[in-house]
N, C-alpha and C positions, 0 to 999 in steps of 0.2 A: 401380190401374195407369193409366198415361197413354196407352199405345199398344196394350195387349192388349185385344181386344174382350171385353166382359162376357158375350156370348152364344155364346162359342166352346165347342163340345162335343167337338171332335175331340181325342183324347189326343195329346201328354202334357205335354211341358215347353215353356214359352214364356217367354223371358227378354228383357226390354227393357233397354236401356242408356241411362242418363240422365246428361248432363253438367252439369246445372244447378248442382250443388254442387261442381264440380271447381275452379273458380277461387277463389283465396284472396287475401286482402290487398286493397289499394286499387287501383282502376282507374287506369291511367296516362293522362295527357292528351297525345295526340300533337300536337306542334307543327307548324304549317304556315304558311309565309310567302307573302304575295301582293304582287307588285310590278307596279303599272301604270306605263306610261311611253310614250315615243314612239319609233317606228322610223324608219330611213332607207332601208330596203330589206329584203332577205331574203325567205324563202319563207313566213313566217307570215302568217296572215290577220288583218286589223285586227278587233279586238273578240273574237277567239278566244283563250281562255286555254290556255296550254301548261305542262305540268310540265317544268321545266328541271333537268338533272342535270350540265351542264358549261358552261364559258364558250364552247366551240366551238359548242354547240347554240344558245346565245343569239345568237351572231353569225349563224349560218345562218338563224335565224328572223327577226331584226329588223335585221341589218346591222352591219358591223364598227364603224362610227362612230356608232352609235345611242345615244341616251340610255338606252334600256332594256337593251341589252347591257352598257353600262358599269355600270349599277346592279346587274345580276345578278353581274357579275364582282366588284364591291366587296362585295356581300353574301356571296358564296361565300368570300371571304377570311376573313370573320368566322365563317362557319359553313357548311362544305361538305357537311354531313350532313343537316340539317333539310330536309324536303320543301319545295320552292320552286316557285311558279307565277308566270308573267308574262303580261301582256296588253298589246298595243300599242293605243293609243287613236287615234281620228281626230284629226289635227292641227287646230289652230285658232289664229287670231290672226296677228300680224305677227312677222317674223323679226328677232332681235337681230343687230346688226352694229356694226362700228366702222371708220371709214375710216382712222384713224391708230392702229390697235391696236399696230402696230410701226412706229415712225417714226424716220427718220434725218435729221440736218442735211445740207444741200446740200454742206457742206464736208467731209463724211466721206470720208476716204481712209485705209485701214488702214496704219499705219506699222509694224506687226508682225503676225506670224502668231499665231493663237490660236483660241479657241473662244468663241462667244457662248452663254452658258448661259441659255436661255429656258425658260419653263414655260407651257403652255397648258392651262387647266382642270386643273392639277395634274400633267399629263403632261410629262415632260422633252422639250425640243427643243434639242439641242446642234448648233450650226451652225459648221462650220470656216471661219475667215476667213484669207485669204492676204494677204500684203503687197501693197498697191496696190489692193485691192478698194475700189470706190466704193459710195456709198449705193445706187445702182441695182443694182449687182452683188449686194450682200448681200440686198437686198429681194427680188430675183428668185429667188435661191437659197433663201431661207427659205420663200417662197411655194411653190416647187416641192417642197420637203421636206414641208411641211404637206399638200400635195395628194396625196402618195403614200399617205395614209391613216393611220388610227390616232388622229385628233383629231376632236373634235365640231364642227369648223369647216372651211370652205373658205377659201382665201386667194387674193388677187389683188394683184400688185405694180404700183404706178403711181407714177411720179415719185419713186422712192426711198422710198416708204411701202408698208406692207402692210395691205390691208383684209381683215378677218376677218368671216365671216358664219356664224352658227350653222346647222347642218344640219337643224334643225327649227324650227317656229314656236312662239312663246309666251314667257311670262315667264321660264321656266327658263333660257333662253339668256342672260339678263342677269347670271347668276351666273358666267358663264365669264370668267375673268380671265387676263391675260397678265402674267407677272412676269419680271424679269431678276435674275440672281445671287441666287436664293433661299437657297442653301446658303452657309454661311460658307466663305471662301476663294475663292469664284468671283469672277473679275474680267473686265472687258471689255477686249479688245485695244486698245492705244493707237491713237488716231486715229479710232475708231469712236464717233460721238456718237449714242446711241440712247435712245429713251424708249418706254414701253409703257403701255397702259391696257386695261381690260376692255371687254366688249361692253355695249351698251345698246340701247334702242328696242324690245325684244321686248314684245309685249302679248298678253293673252289666254291662256287655258289650255284644254285639252280638258275635256269634261264628264265628271266622275268618275262620273256615273250609268252610263256605258257600262262602267266597270270594275266597278261594283256588280252590274250585270246579268250580267257575266261570272263573278262569284263564285258566283252562284246560292245554293244552301243549303249549299255546301261550307264546312266549318269552317276558318277561317283565324285563328290565334291572334295573328299579327303581320301588320300591313298597312303597307306603305311608302306614305306620302302625300307625293309630291313637289310637289303643287300647293297653294299656301298662300293662294290668294285666298279671300275670305270665302264666296262662294257655294259653291265646291267643298268647303270645310271644313265648312260647315253641312250640305251634302247627305250627306257621309260620316258626320258626327256623328249624324245621324238614323238612318242605317243601323246604326251601332255600337250605339246605344241599343236599337234593335229586336232586334238579335242578343243584347244583354246581357239582355233582358227574360225573364220567366218562361215564355214560350211557346217561343221558339226556343232559348234557352240555348246559343248557339254564339258566346260572347263573344270579342272580339278587341281588341287595343290597336293604335292607329294611331301610327306613328312618323314624325315630321316633323323637319326641320332648317330653321333660319333663318339666312341669311348677312347680316350687317349690323353696324353699330356697336352699342355698349352701349345707347344711347338708342333706336335702331331696334328692337333685340331686345326691350327692355322694353315699348315701345309695342305691338309685335305680341303679346306674351304677355298683356298686360293687356286686350287686346280679346277674349280667349277665356275660357271657363270650362268646360272639358270634361275629365271624369275619365278618359275612354278615349282621350285624346290625350296624347302626350308629345313635346315639341319641343326638340331640342338647339340651343342657341345656338352657332353656329360661329365667331363673330367674323369678321374678314376673312380667311378661309382661302383658300389657293390653289385649293381645289377647290370646285365647285358644291355647293349645299346638297343636291341630290338624291343625290349620292354619300354624304354624311354620313347622310342618312336611311336609305339602304339598309344601310350598315354598322351603324348604331345598331339598326335593326330585327333584323338577323341576330344581333348580339351579344345583344340582349335575349331573342330567342326561344331561343337556345342556353342561356343561363344560367337563365332562368325555367322552361325546360322541365326542367332538372335539379332546381331548387328554386325555386318561385314566391315564397317568402318571403325568400330571401337577397338582401341588397342588392347592387346592381350597381357600387358604388364600386370604382374601380381596375380594372374590366374594360376591356381595351384594345380599340381600334377599328383593326384591322390595315389598313394602306394609307392611312389618313387622315392628312393633313398639317395641322399647326397653323399659326396666324398667325405672322408674324415675331415674334421675341422682344420687340422694343420695343412691339409692339401687343397683347401678351397681357394679358388682364384680371387685375387684382389680386384678392386674396381678398375685399376689401370690395365690389368690383364684382360678383363672381360671387355673393356673398351677396344682393345686391340683386336679381339675376336670379331667385334662388330664391324671392323674394317677388313676382315678376312672372309666375309660371307658366311659367318657362323652365328646362329641364334644363341642367346645366352640365358642363363637362369641364375636366380639367387636363392638363398636359404633363409626362410623366415623363422619366426618363433616356433619352438617345438620341432625344429629340423624339417619344416615343411618346404618342399621344393616348389618354387614359383617361376613362371616365365618372366624374364626380365625384358627382353625385346625379341620380337618374332620376325627377324629379318629374313629375306630370301637370300639366295646364293648369287644373285645378279650384282655385278660390280662395274662392268665396262660395256660400252656400246660397240657397234660393229667396227668402229675405227680404233678401238682400244682405249678410248678416253674414258675417264671415270664418269659414271652415270648413276644417279640415285633415283631415277624415275620409278623403279620397281624395288626400292630398298626394303620396304615393309610389305609383308604379304597381305595386309589390309588393302593395298592398292589393287592387285588383281582380284581380290575377293569382292571389293566394292564395284569394280568395273564389270565383273561377271554378273552381279546382281542388277546393275543398271541395264546391261544388255538384255538380260532375261526379262526384266519388267517391261522394257520397250518392245521386245519381240512378242511377248504374250499380249500386250495391249493392241498392237497392230493386228495380230492374228485374230484376236477376239472381236475387235470392232469392225474389221473389213475383210472377212474371210473369203467372200465371193463377190467382190465389188468390181464395178467397171471403173475405168480411169478416164477423166476428162480434164481439159484445161481449166484454170481458174477463170471465173466469170461465166461459165456455161450455165444456161438457165434450164435446168432439168426440173421435172415435177417433184414435189415433196414425196418422200417415201422411196424414191428410186435408189437402188444400191449403187451409188456412184461416189467416188472419192476424187478429190483434186489435190494438187500440191498444197494449197492453202489449208485444206481440211487436215491433211497429215501434219502440217506444221503446227496447227492449233492443238492437235492431239499430242504431239511431242512436247509442246510447252506445258500441257496439262500433266503429262507424265513427270516432267522435270519438277513442277510445283509439288507433286506428291512425294517425289524423292527428296526434295528440299524439306518438306514437313517431317520426313524421317531422319533428317540431319545426315544425309548421305552426299548431298551436293550443296553448293552455295553459288551466289552471284547470278541470280536469275536474269537481270538486265543484260549482263555480258553474254549469257547463253542465248538470249532472245535475239540480240543484235547480230551475233555471229552465226546463227543458225541459217543454213542454206538448204532449201527444199525445192527441187525442180524436176521436171520430166526429162528423161534421157533423150538426147538429140537423135540417137540412132534407133533405140528400142523404145517405141511409143507405149509399150506396156509396162515400162519400168519407171520408178521414181528414185532419184539419187538424193542422198542427204549427207551433209557434212555438219557435224556438231562438235562443240568444244565444251563439254561439261567440266566444271571446276569441282573436283572432289573435295569433300571436307578433309581436314587433316586431323592428326591426333595430338593431344596435349601430352608431350613427352618431356618438356624441360621448362623450368622457370628460372630465369636469371634475374637477380636482384642485388642492388647495392644499398646497404643501410648506412647512410652518411649522417651519423648522429651528432648532436650538439650537447654541450654541458652548460 
């Protein structure tokens, strides 16, 4: 007995209830998303993590026009059900701005009524123009409309031009673009001579160490990484490796996005070699990279939480806007990026953005030789699930057991485990994993499995296993050799 005292002499019946054998099957791995970013106001404390369950809560915590609230909103479009946490970091660096973000010629006088179809950071800004409106009239009206809220910038109209300034400091503001007539069929009213361009001049980023401190030892399976400078990327990489290691075993995948040309994306990808990072190349999208990263992370957490081995190809990123049709990358260009450590996307019907291939940034081993062992993030995701299922099963079945050699004749009911018992348990776990289509080749696994007591520490059991992970169906090659 575990709870009934052995020296109890008072009659009569004592029955303990034990739940250690109640759970059956594989332990599920709860997904949890972590989003660090920047606030513009709200009631949330800087550096304090909060669990977020609605867009409205994010606005109350960090401000309606904040980077962080926008990221939470975008992530929740992709996955409103997975547990999500956010933390506002101390701002750092200089603020991005552009004096002529929206510029009009001095001769601008609207000769017809209509609508100016602008887009700021991917958010629509439709401004009604009346006949006779001048450049100063339109600029002042647009600035006033922007300053009513809902945009990541503030606006100031001067001499017929609109200056836009990001509402927070740092490099992320440089990804805020201003577009005109993004959608087919949109036209500028006659007489209005307008040009637009994105923000620039933002420098510096918050220290991601503050976000790491906020995570503590809570297990986050998906981490949004909006800051792509080398120092911050390296700091988070080191934390991810520690979490991946055999002591903590709380692995997570960091999701990034990079906005730039094909050459810029390739350069960025080739500068990294991280198997726990995946970075989506966004091209020159209307939206900032931090919104892509949030959507990508949420979609990945949702799908990998259901099945860590299933490929993410054709998974949609709701709310994400692609680059203009003429600027979209061709197949050969995207294929190059997949050799540069960059994940790729395609654009489906209705301009829906879809994941094409979710590769990691890992490309070479310690010797510098090409290595595809961690090419796809489904590999570390599956390995993490296998380890979690194995760990929970051993802890569940043998939490306070004694250890003896194989062949020891102990009485039934004794809490004793042997190498052979552990081996049988591991084989059973493998069969359950195989039933979930996460591993294959049971006979090979069984033949290669080594379970033995440690020669020096008689309280320890050592195991060497070689699970064969299932692969993903990513390519069909076929030759049709027809006859007439």
